[in-house]
C-alpha angles and dihedrals in degrees: 000000000000120000095253092053092045090052091050091048090050089050091052090047089054090050090057093042087057092047092050090048090052094243099099141050138209113250092172113238092346091080101023113106092200091053089049091053096043124049104262095227100036100035092219141093123246089264093054102260109150125225111257090228092056091046093052094041091045087221139086118274121349095322113135092026133104088261090076093063090043089054093046092051092047089053089048088058088052095251112142106173108327129076095013094167134147095246099144131056090248093051092046089053091050092048089050090052090054091047091050090049092052092046088053088061093063112110115254114247113240111242113256117251118245 
């Protein structure tokens, strides 16, 4: 993973840490560092690098990720784009699932040689 993508992934992880902590909210791509790096509809940069979320999900965008259930539950509560916070136990659990998913995308550090 190149440094720019790693930085974007770390930014998205922080977004979801804040959501889980109750101090942040999901404003879709407007506050998603990965979406800012990757074209929101194509999930790739101008030079063809694919978003790590799309690669893992094997689909465009955030389909087939925990975000889909988060989004569905937010809509169920009547929240379209504002106040998308984790303010119930169910929403906190869904936000944590998204956070865990994003953390799983971090590259594994190679073990140091003795």
